[in-house]
C-alpha positions, 0 to 999 in steps of 0.5 A, a space after each residue: 337869181 337877179 331878182 335875189 342877188 345882193 352887193 358882194 354875192 359870190 358864185 361857183 359852178 359845180 359842174 364848171 361848165 354851168 357858168 356858161 348857162 348863167 353867162 348866157 343869161 346874163 347873170 348878176 353874180 360872178 361865179 367861178 368854175 368848179 370841176 368839169 366833167 371827168 374830173 371828181 371833186 375832193 375835199 381839199 380841192 372842194 376847200 380850195 374854191 371857197 372864196 374866205 370871208 363873211 358873206 353870201 355865195 351862190 352854189 349852182 348845182 347843175 349836173 354835179 352827180 357826174 363831178 360831185 358824187 358825195 355832195 363835197 361841196 355842200 358839206 363844205 359850205 356847211 362846214 363852215 357854218 353856211 346856211 341856205 338863205 335861198 333856195 331855186 330849183 329848175 327840172 335840170 339844176 339847183 340854186 342855193 345862197 349860203 351865208 356865211 358867218 364872221 371868222 367862217 373857216 374853210 377846211 376840208 370836209 372830214 368825219 366829226 365822229 371816228 369809227 372803230 375800223 374793226 367794228 366798221 368793216 364790211 366784207 369785201 373790203 369796205 370800211 366806214 372811217 367815219 360820220 359827219 351831221 349837219 341839220 337844217 330844221 327837218 333835214 338831217 344831212 350824213 356824210 359817211 366817209 368810206 375807203 376801199 381796202 380792196 378793189 371792188 368788182 361791183 357797185 354796192 347800196 349805202 343806206 343810213 336809216 334813223 329808227 326808235 330802236 335798233 331792229 325797229 323800221 326806220 322812221 326816215 332813211 336814205 339808200 343809194 348806190 355809194 358815191 353815184 352811177 358816174 362813180 361806182 365802186 370798181 372804178 375807185 382806187 383802194 385807200 382814198 377815204 371817199 365822203 358821201 352825203 346822204 338826206 333824211 327828211 324828219 317826218 312831221 309828226 315825230 315826237 319829241 325824243 332820242 332816236 338812233 342812226 345806223 349806216 349799211 352796205 347791201 347788194 343792188 340786186 339781191 339786197 342782201 347786206 354785207 356783215 361787219 367784222 363781229 356779224 353785226 350787218 349795220 355800223 351805229 351812227 350814234 344817237 339822235 335827238 330830236 328836237 
């Protein structure tokens, strides 16, 4: 970080105690504290943590699954037009520098596409309110915005699949617990819209063309999919054109 920092760089640590690591190692960049363990980052709070104005913002992600289970902070930078200029990894943490453009507007992460609730309500009282996409080269990030209409008794697996045609095997996918193992559905109350990040890596051999994105929900033990009101078991997120 000290080798790659530039004048005017600022930083944010998620979770907040990551600041202590950087202080101990005498970081050249000043970092603000994000949420603490036991807190959960929500879109409004995430937008309030990003300093206004253009320039570079370092984001330290250390134990972030425990405080930002949906990847809200990364999506907030992406929604503002931020692009990764630096990427540093270790076994324990990730450190990114996002360049924000002139005139960047910092707003709470929200769906770009609103879904029809009648066609996107899964059995058991989970509805997919909408989705948002960000793409950086071969990395496609898809945010699903879940809402619990009823209290949940168990965790569920959410998934985003990229397919050539409906019914065919996925070209790329991510299946993971909705939010994270630290914030399971039984812990969450009804009525809150929950952003949830899914990352798909586009294969280098993928031919140019139009593909399709779908979201689904299933039981982790049995792999049985939750069905939708119309009887289907996947929600269309629309077409994806590559490249």
